[in-house]
C-alpha positions as CSV (number, residue, x, y, z in Angstrom):
1,M,-143.7,39.2,-186.9
2,K,-140.0,38.9,-185.6
3,I,-137.7,41.6,-184.6
4,C,-134.0,41.2,-184.8
5,V,-131.4,43.6,-183.4
6,D,-127.9,43.3,-184.8
7,R,-125.9,43.8,-181.5
8,D,-122.6,44.5,-183.3
9,K,-124.3,47.5,-185.0
10,C,-126.4,48.7,-182.0
11,Q,-125.0,51.6,-180.3
12,D,-128.0,51.9,-177.8
13,H,-128.9,55.4,-179.1
14,G,-132.7,54.8,-178.1
15,Q,-134.2,56.1,-181.0
16,C,-136.2,52.9,-181.3
17,V,-137.4,53.3,-177.6
18,I,-139.0,56.4,-178.6
19,A,-140.5,55.2,-181.8
20,A,-141.7,52.1,-180.5
21,P,-142.0,52.0,-176.5
22,D,-144.2,48.9,-176.8
23,I,-141.2,46.9,-178.3
24,F,-138.0,48.4,-177.3
25,R,-136.9,49.7,-173.8
26,F,-133.8,50.0,-171.8
27,G,-132.7,47.7,-169.0
28,E,-131.6,48.9,-165.6
29,D,-128.2,48.6,-166.9
30,G,-128.7,50.8,-169.9
31,T,-128.6,48.1,-172.5
32,L,-131.4,47.6,-175.1
33,L,-134.2,45.2,-174.6
34,Y,-136.6,44.2,-177.0
35,E,-139.6,42.0,-177.6
36,S,-138.5,39.5,-180.4
37,H,-141.8,38.3,-181.4
38,V,-144.6,40.9,-181.7
39,D,-148.2,41.1,-182.9
40,E,-148.9,42.2,-186.4
41,S,-150.8,45.3,-184.9
42,L,-147.2,46.7,-184.0
43,R,-145.8,46.6,-187.4
44,D,-146.0,50.4,-188.2
45,S,-144.3,51.1,-184.9
46,A,-141.7,48.4,-185.6
47,E,-141.0,49.8,-188.9
48,E,-140.7,53.4,-187.6
49,A,-138.2,52.0,-185.2
50,A,-136.2,50.4,-187.8
51,D,-136.4,53.5,-190.1
52,V,-135.0,55.9,-187.2
53,C,-132.2,53.5,-186.1
54,P,-129.0,55.4,-186.9
55,E,-127.1,52.3,-187.3
56,Q,-129.6,50.4,-189.2
57,A,-129.4,47.6,-186.7
58,I,-133.0,46.4,-186.7
59,T,-134.5,44.0,-188.9
60,I,-138.2,43.0,-189.2
61,M,-139.2,39.4,-190.5
62,D,-142.5,37.8,-191.2
63,E,-143.0,34.5,-189.7
């Protein structure tokens, strides 16, 4: 599964970090970091992160 974040939309609110900490996190400089390729076992948390993103900046694609 591939995770994409539209950096033009993302405002670093951090809702994805709360919803899916195994995928999303903040770097030391406060910018969003994420795993772009994740195991299918993380689909539920990835979908939750995409759902709660206020900017709808997260896309999940099957590989």
